[in-house]
C-alpha positions as CSV (number, residue, x, y, z in Angstrom):
1,M,54.9,73.5,-4.6
2,T,56.9,72.6,-1.3
3,L,55.9,71.5,1.9
4,D,58.0,73.9,3.9
5,H,55.1,76.0,5.2
6,L,53.9,72.7,7.0
7,A,57.1,72.1,9.0
8,P,56.4,74.2,12.0
9,P,53.0,73.0,12.6
10,L,54.1,69.6,12.3
11,A,56.9,70.0,14.4
12,L,54.5,71.5,17.0
13,M,52.1,68.8,16.7
14,R,54.9,65.9,17.1
15,Q,56.1,67.8,20.3
16,G,52.4,67.7,21.7
17,A,52.5,64.4,20.6
18,N,55.4,63.4,22.4
19,E,54.5,65.1,25.6
20,A,50.7,63.7,25.7
21,T,52.4,60.1,25.1
22,A,54.7,60.7,28.1
23,T,52.0,61.6,30.2
24,L,49.7,58.7,29.1
25,R,52.5,56.4,30.0
26,V,52.6,57.6,33.4
27,L,48.6,57.7,33.7
28,A,48.7,53.9,32.5
29,N,49.6,52.7,36.0
30,P,46.2,52.1,38.2
31,D,48.0,53.4,41.4
32,R,49.4,56.5,39.8
33,L,46.0,57.1,38.1
34,L,43.9,56.7,41.5
35,L,46.6,59.1,43.2
36,L,46.0,61.8,40.7
37,C,42.2,61.2,40.9
38,Q,42.5,61.9,44.4
39,L,44.6,64.9,44.1
40,S,42.4,66.3,41.5
41,Q,40.1,67.0,44.6
42,G,42.7,69.3,45.9
43,E,45.9,69.0,48.0
44,S,46.8,66.2,50.2
45,S,49.3,65.1,52.7
46,V,51.0,61.4,52.3
47,S,49.3,60.2,55.1
48,E,46.0,61.5,53.6
49,L,46.6,59.8,50.6
50,E,47.5,56.5,52.2
51,D,44.3,56.7,54.2
52,A,42.0,57.5,51.2
53,L,43.5,55.1,48.7
54,D,44.6,52.2,51.0
55,L,47.9,52.5,49.3
56,H,50.8,51.2,51.7
57,Q,54.0,53.6,52.2
58,P,56.2,51.6,49.7
59,T,54.0,51.7,46.8
60,L,52.6,55.0,47.6
61,S,56.2,56.5,47.8
62,Q,57.5,54.9,44.7
63,Q,54.4,56.1,42.6
64,L,54.7,59.7,44.1
65,G,58.1,59.8,42.9
66,V,57.4,58.8,39.5
67,L,54.6,61.8,39.4
68,R,57.0,64.1,40.8
69,S,59.9,63.1,38.4
70,E,57.4,63.3,35.6
71,G,56.2,66.9,36.5
72,L,52.6,65.9,37.1
73,V,52.7,66.8,40.6
74,A,54.3,69.4,43.1
75,T,54.9,69.5,46.6
76,R,54.9,71.6,49.5
77,R,56.5,70.9,53.1
78,D,54.9,71.9,56.2
79,G,57.0,70.9,59.1
80,K,57.4,67.1,58.8
81,R,54.6,66.8,56.3
82,M,54.8,66.5,52.7
83,Y,51.7,67.6,50.7
84,Y,51.1,67.0,46.9
85,R,49.0,68.7,44.4
86,I,48.5,68.4,40.5
87,A,51.1,70.6,39.0
88,D,50.0,70.7,35.4
89,P,46.5,72.2,34.6
90,R,46.4,70.0,31.3
91,V,46.7,66.9,33.6
92,L,43.7,68.1,35.7
93,K,41.7,68.6,32.6
94,L,42.4,65.2,31.3
95,L,41.4,63.6,34.7
96,E,38.0,65.5,34.5
97,T,37.3,63.9,31.2
98,L,38.5,60.6,32.6
99,Y,35.9,60.9,35.3
100,Q,33.1,61.8,33.0
101,L,33.9,58.7,30.8
102,Y,34.9,56.0,33.3
103,C,33.6,56.8,36.9
104,P,29.8,56.1,37.9
105,Q,27.7,59.2,38.5
């Protein structure tokens, strides 16, 4: 008996594991996690994020850049303002779970 029939599910599991690992690596930074938690409440401008999280512009811009390059957030420009939102519904679901586990009710 061969294990060939296991190859496609294993390949899919490996792909899923790689994607999950990449997402978890991004979430492992406290500033990025705070940004995503704030964005889980809805779209926000850079200035709104700065005020809500007390993150200063250089740190905020750097971490938003990482989130954007990893595909976790999407942007919308309105005039001179840039708005961010969570781009991946799986990330939103993950954030909801983390909130239930780690944030006081």
